[in-house]
C-alpha positions, 0 to 999 in steps of 0.5 A, a space after each residue: 423549555 429546553 436549555 442550550 445544553 439540552 439542545 447541544 446534547 440533542 444535536 450530538 445525539 442526532 449526529 451520533 445516530 447519523 454516524 451509526 447509520 452511515 456505518 451500517 450502510 457502509 457495512 452493507 455495501 458489497 465492494 471488496 475494497 472497503 476504501 472504494 466503498 468509502 469513496 462511493 458512499 461520499 458520492 452517494 450521501 453528499 448531494 453535489 459530490 460528483 467524484 471521490 477518491 482515497 489518496 495514500 501517502 507511503 514512503 514519500 509517494 502519493 498514490 490513488 488507491 480507491 476511486 469512483 471515476 477516472 476523473 477523480 484519479 486525473 484530478 488527484 494526479 494533477 495534485 501529485 504532479 504540482 506537489 500541492 493541493 487540498 488533498 496533499 495539504 489535508 494529509 500533511 497538515 492534518 486538516 480539512 480543506 473546502 475550496 469553493 472556487 478553485 478557478 480563482 483559488 489563491 491557496 493552490 493557484 496552479 492546481 486550481 487553474 489546471 483542475 478547473 480548466 482540464 476537468 471543470 472542478 470548482 469545489 472540493 472537500 479533503 480530509 485526512 483519515 486518522 489512524 491508530 497504528 504504527 503503519 507509516 502510510 497515511 490516507 486522505 479522502 477527496 470529494 470533487 464537484 464541478 459546481 462552485 461553492 458546492 459544499 455547505 457546513 452539513 456536507 462538511 459534517 457528513 464528510 467528516 463522518 465518512 472520513 471517520 469510517 474511512 479511517 477504520 476502513 484504512 485501518 482494516 486494510 492495514 491490519 489485513 496486510 499485516 495479518 497476511 504478512 504474519 501468516 506468510 512469516 509463520 509458514 516460512 518459519 515452520 518450513 525453515 524449522 523443519 529443514 533445520 531439524 532434518 539437518 540436525 538429525 542427519 548431520 549432527 549439527 547444532 541449531 545455529 549451524 543448521 541455520 547457517 548451512 541453510 543461509 549458505 545454501 540460499 546464497 550459493 543458489 541465489 534462492 530464497 531461504 524458504 525455498 531452500 528449506 522446502 527442498 531440504 525438508 522434502 529431499 533431505 539434501 542441501 545444495 551446497 556445491 561450489 557454483 561455476 566450477 562446472 561451467 569453467 570445466 566445460 569451457 576448458 574442455 571445449 577449448 582443448 577439443 578444438 585446439 589439441 594439446 597446444 590449444 589446451 595450454 593456451 587456454 590454461 594460460 588465459 585462465 591463469 
């Protein structure tokens, strides 16, 4: 006869197997955006789920970064405008929320009234997607249903599995952005280093002086340092002439041509 501990172990084994199956299924989905795949999986695997979305909190602003239906985005937008709701609070409180009667909800009365009246939503599941990086952004998974008390304990567990995979997907997206930014930085650094080498060779300046000259040229031309470095690497020339002198000379010449000698003196007085 199995003990209670054996039963608990068996249940956890089934949970682990189901979690693995969900992960395998997610990897087979062909959506380019992994967060969109997570949202679509929530609708696919939770029986009474109708729409799903992923919210991102970054620099104090909430935005929807993945969705299965425009209705999910509209429901999210109500939360953002009201400033509270299951999704926002799940992210802030690091909790799971399962409102089952939003029309008469006392926890989020304004959001509940609006989302039920405008979109017919009565039930939600909201999770915060935990992360393991120093990236400041936080994501949350939102699952919507127009049925009252739509989600049971098993749905909460399945949602937890999906949210866990969603956290991995969010992490992958963060990693991809960081890798892309790092690659861009490495390319820029190589180009700047090449330009510095050109200046050091042609003008017999130190590394620090070469970098300072590039910065001055960037400021003078109102262009990015990388773009200036590219020009220097290709042409060997550094654009460091004074800005604006040519325009002033042209204006003064035009004044002299139109007014004769006296006009020229007047122009000089106005410039002085």
